C-alpha positions in Angstrom: 101.4 60.7 -140.6 104.5 62.9 -140.8 103.2 65.1 -138.0 102.7 62.0 -135.8 106.2 60.9 -136.6 107.6 64.3 -135.7 105.6 64.2 -132.4 107.0 60.8 -131.6 110.6 61.9 -132.4 110.1 65.0 -130.2 108.8 62.8 -127.3 111.7 60.4 -127.6 114.2 63.3 -127.6 112.5 64.8 -124.5 112.6 61.4 -122.8 116.2 61.1 -123.7 117.0 64.5 -122.2 115.1 63.7 -119.1 117.0 60.4 -118.6 120.3 62.2 -119.2 119.5 64.7 -116.6 118.6 62.0 -114.1 121.8 60.2 -114.9 123.8 63.4 -114.3 122.1 63.8 -111.0 122.8 60.3 -109.9 126.5 60.7 -111.0 126.7 63.9 -108.9 125.3 62.1 -105.9 127.6 59.2 -106.3 130.6 61.5 -106.6 129.6 63.3 -103.5 129.1 60.1 -101.6 132.4 58.8 -102.7 134.1 61.9 -101.5 132.4 61.7 -98.1 133.4 58.1 -97.7 137.0 58.9 -98.7 137.1 61.7 -96.1 135.6 59.4 -93.4 138.2 56.7 -94.1 141.0 59.2 -94.1 139.9 60.5 -90.7 139.6 57.0 -89.3 143.1 56.1 -90.5 144.4 59.3 -89.0 142.8 58.6 -85.7 144.1 55.0 -85.6 147.7 56.4 -85.5 147.6 59.1 -82.8 150.8 60.8 -81.8 152.6 59.9 -78.6 152.2 62.2 -75.6 154.4 62.6 -72.5 151.5 63.2 -70.2 148.2 61.3 -69.8 146.2 64.5 -69.6 147.4 65.7 -73.0 146.5 62.3 -74.6 143.0 62.5 -73.1 142.5 66.1 -74.3 143.7 65.1 -77.8 141.2 62.2 -78.0 138.4 64.4 -76.8 139.2 67.1 -79.4 139.3 64.4 -82.1 135.9 63.1 -81.1 134.5 66.6 -81.1 135.9 67.4 -84.5 134.4 64.1 -85.9 131.0 64.9 -84.4 131.1 68.4 -86.0 132.0 66.9 -89.4 129.1 64.4 -89.1 126.7 67.2 -88.2 127.9 69.3 -91.1 127.5 66.4 -93.5 124.0 65.8 -92.2 123.1 69.4 -92.7 124.4 69.3 -96.3 122.3 66.2 -97.0 119.1 68.0 -96.0 117.5 69.7 -98.9 116.0 73.0 -97.9 114.2 75.1 -100.5 115.8 78.5 -101.0 112.6 80.4 -100.2 112.1 78.4 -97.0 115.4 79.8 -95.5 114.2 83.4 -95.9 
């Protein structure tokens, strides 16, 4: 009877640890997502107020460069989101 009780206590503790680990993982993912959204919003706000240019060509080049920078950031975020096992990269 005492052994069974100890087994149950051990199982409950193991389950609790597993749930805590899952919660920590979810918290990490939420924090990461929150940071990505904040960066995205900051970039959009920055792009909504572009500087004034004297020449039309400079303005076009600026917009193009901003779009390229945004695409690079999106691609980098996409690559970070992909989980690649460490031994697969070797």
